[in-house]
C-alpha positions as CSV (number, residue, x, y, z in Angstrom):
1,M,33.3,261.3,110.7
2,G,36.2,261.2,108.3
3,A,37.6,259.8,105.2
4,E,36.1,256.3,105.8
5,D,32.6,257.8,105.3
6,L,33.6,258.6,101.6
7,A,35.0,255.1,101.0
8,V,31.8,254.1,99.3
9,E,30.3,254.2,95.8
10,P,30.5,257.7,94.0
11,L,26.9,258.6,94.2
12,H,26.6,257.8,98.0
13,A,29.8,259.8,98.5
14,A,28.5,262.8,96.7
15,R,25.3,262.8,98.8
16,R,27.5,262.5,101.9
17,L,29.5,265.6,100.9
18,L,26.5,267.9,100.6
19,G,26.2,270.2,103.4
20,G,29.7,269.6,104.6
21,T,32.3,272.5,105.1
22,L,35.4,272.9,103.1
23,R,38.0,275.2,104.8
24,C,41.0,276.7,103.2
25,G,42.8,279.2,105.6
26,P,40.5,281.8,106.9
27,V,37.7,281.0,104.3
28,A,35.1,278.3,104.9
29,M,32.4,277.2,102.4
30,R,29.3,275.1,102.9
31,I,29.0,272.6,100.0
32,V,25.7,273.0,98.2
33,E,26.4,271.3,94.7
34,V,28.5,268.4,93.7
35,E,29.0,266.0,90.7
36,A,30.1,262.5,91.1
37,Y,32.6,260.6,88.8
38,G,33.4,257.0,88.6
39,G,36.6,255.3,87.2
40,D,38.0,252.9,84.6
41,P,36.2,249.9,82.9
42,A,38.0,247.4,85.2
43,G,36.5,249.0,88.3
44,P,32.8,248.7,89.6
45,W,31.8,252.3,88.5
46,P,33.1,252.6,84.9
47,D,32.5,256.3,83.7
48,P,33.7,257.4,80.3
49,A,33.2,261.1,81.6
50,A,35.8,260.5,84.4
51,H,39.6,261.6,84.1
52,S,40.4,258.0,85.4
53,Y,38.5,256.2,82.7
54,R,41.6,255.4,80.5
55,G,43.6,254.3,83.5
56,R,46.0,255.8,86.0
57,T,48.3,258.7,84.9
58,P,50.4,261.2,86.8
59,R,47.6,263.7,86.5
60,N,44.7,261.5,87.9
61,S,46.8,259.2,90.2
62,V,45.1,260.3,93.5
63,M,41.7,259.2,92.2
64,F,42.9,255.7,92.5
65,G,44.1,256.1,96.2
66,P,42.3,256.4,99.2
67,S,39.2,258.6,99.9
68,G,39.3,262.0,101.3
69,V,42.2,263.4,99.3
70,L,42.2,266.6,97.2
71,Y,42.3,266.1,93.4
72,V,42.8,269.5,91.6
73,Y,43.1,270.1,87.9
74,F,42.9,273.1,85.5
75,S,39.9,273.3,83.2
76,Y,40.2,275.2,80.0
77,G,43.6,276.4,81.2
78,M,42.2,279.0,83.6
79,H,39.8,277.5,86.2
80,T,40.9,275.4,89.1
81,C,38.5,272.6,89.8
82,V,38.4,271.1,93.3
83,N,37.6,267.4,93.6
84,V,37.5,265.0,96.7
85,T,38.5,261.4,96.1
86,T,36.0,258.7,97.1
87,G,35.6,255.0,97.1
88,P,38.0,252.3,98.6
89,D,41.8,252.6,98.1
90,G,42.6,251.3,94.6
91,L,39.3,252.0,93.1
92,A,39.1,255.2,91.1
93,S,36.3,257.7,91.8
94,A,36.0,261.3,92.9
95,V,33.3,264.0,93.5
96,L,33.7,267.5,91.9
97,I,32.7,270.4,94.3
98,R,30.4,272.5,92.0
99,A,29.2,275.2,94.3
100,G,29.1,276.3,98.0
101,E,28.1,279.2,100.3
102,I,30.9,281.2,101.8
103,I,30.2,281.1,105.7
104,E,33.5,282.5,106.9
105,G,36.0,284.9,105.4
106,L,33.4,286.7,103.3
107,D,35.5,289.9,102.9
108,I,38.4,287.7,101.8
109,A,36.4,285.8,99.2
110,R,34.8,289.1,97.9
111,A,38.3,290.5,97.3
112,R,39.3,287.3,95.6
113,R,36.2,287.3,93.5
114,P,35.5,291.1,92.6
115,A,33.3,290.1,89.5
116,A,30.9,288.4,91.9
117,K,27.5,290.5,92.0
118,T,26.1,288.9,95.1
119,D,27.7,286.7,97.9
120,A,25.7,283.8,96.4
121,D,27.9,284.2,93.4
122,L,31.1,284.0,95.1
123,A,31.5,280.2,94.9
124,R,28.8,279.4,92.3
125,G,30.4,277.1,89.7
126,P,33.5,274.8,90.0
127,G,36.0,277.5,88.8
128,N,34.6,280.0,91.4
129,V,35.0,277.5,94.1
130,G,38.7,277.3,93.5
131,S,39.1,281.1,93.2
132,A,37.1,281.9,96.4
133,L,39.0,279.4,98.4
134,A,42.4,280.2,96.8
135,I,43.1,276.6,96.1
136,S,45.8,276.0,93.4
137,L,47.4,273.0,91.7
138,D,50.0,273.0,94.5
139,D,47.3,271.7,96.8
140,Y,46.8,268.5,94.8
141,G,47.0,265.4,97.1
142,T,46.1,267.3,100.3
143,R,44.7,265.0,102.8
144,L,41.5,266.8,103.7
145,F,40.9,265.0,107.1
146,D,44.4,265.6,108.4
147,P,44.2,268.3,111.2
148,A,47.6,269.6,110.1
149,S,46.4,270.2,106.5
150,A,45.8,273.8,105.4
151,I,42.7,272.6,103.7
152,R,40.2,270.6,105.5
153,L,36.9,269.0,105.0
154,E,34.3,268.6,107.7
155,L,31.3,266.5,106.9
156,G,27.9,267.4,108.2
157,P,25.2,265.0,109.3
158,E,24.1,262.7,106.4
159,I,21.0,263.9,104.8
160,A,18.3,261.2,105.2
161,D,15.4,263.1,103.5
162,S,15.5,262.3,99.8
163,A,13.3,265.4,99.2
164,A,16.1,267.7,100.5
165,V,18.4,266.7,97.7
166,S,17.9,267.2,94.0
167,T,19.5,265.2,91.3
168,G,20.0,265.7,87.5
169,P,22.4,265.3,84.7
170,R,26.1,266.5,84.9
171,V,27.1,269.7,83.4
172,G,29.3,270.2,80.4
173,V,30.3,266.6,79.7
174,S,29.9,265.1,76.3
175,L,30.1,261.4,77.4
176,A,27.7,259.9,79.8
177,A,26.0,263.2,79.9
178,D,22.6,262.0,81.0
179,R,23.8,260.1,84.0
180,P,22.1,261.7,87.0
181,W,25.1,262.3,89.0
182,R,24.8,265.9,89.8
183,L,23.4,266.6,93.3
184,W,22.4,269.7,95.0
185,L,20.4,271.4,97.7
186,P,17.6,273.0,96.2
187,D,17.1,275.7,98.7
188,S,20.6,277.2,98.3
189,P,20.9,280.5,96.1
190,A,24.5,279.3,95.3
191,V,23.6,276.4,93.2
192,S,24.9,276.9,89.6
193,A,22.7,276.7,86.4
194,Y,22.5,273.6,84.2
195,R,24.3,273.8,80.9
196,R,24.5,270.8,78.6
197,S,27.5,270.4,76.5
198,P,27.1,271.2,73.0
199,R,29.1,267.9,72.1
200,A,26.7,265.7,74.1
201,P,24.0,263.7,72.1
202,Q,20.8,265.7,71.7
203,L,17.9,264.5,73.8
204,E,15.1,262.8,71.8
205,R,11.9,264.9,72.0
206,P,8.5,263.1,72.4
207,A,6.6,262.8,69.1
């Protein structure tokens, strides 16, 4: 299993990442929540919420490259968000790692996240994923399936049981907010809470 397993459409790739392991040095995390993002209008998965929607820039260029590459960016100037590029080379898409369970290096992750009240809180939420694994902007472009990389991704068995995966709208985006491209493992205590962006259109309530 490798990068070729992620060279597929965003939602399939997001599902494929669930249950996988992301390793950074001595700390390893089981991925329990993800969020898929597509690309620009010229591609097959136009997504106005994606960083790639307006085309290639120095910031998002890896989204247009091969799958299995680390896309890292700062959110609100303080949180490092960790993404994995997906889709065939040349077609932009990526999956945000929203939450995980620390399965190795617990003491190190606890030292990095002293505000976490429980172990389930250590990597709950995308900013906390970056903090617990100590991933920084310097890691942008890391090839996650390269054995020589300091950060590595190991895919688990594909989850065939649809009941084992929950889906819902993405968190905190104002555009395409109701696209059900957030996926999570419902039995995990590390899954983050859903928060709708106040800038997203309000849902219509039944009369």
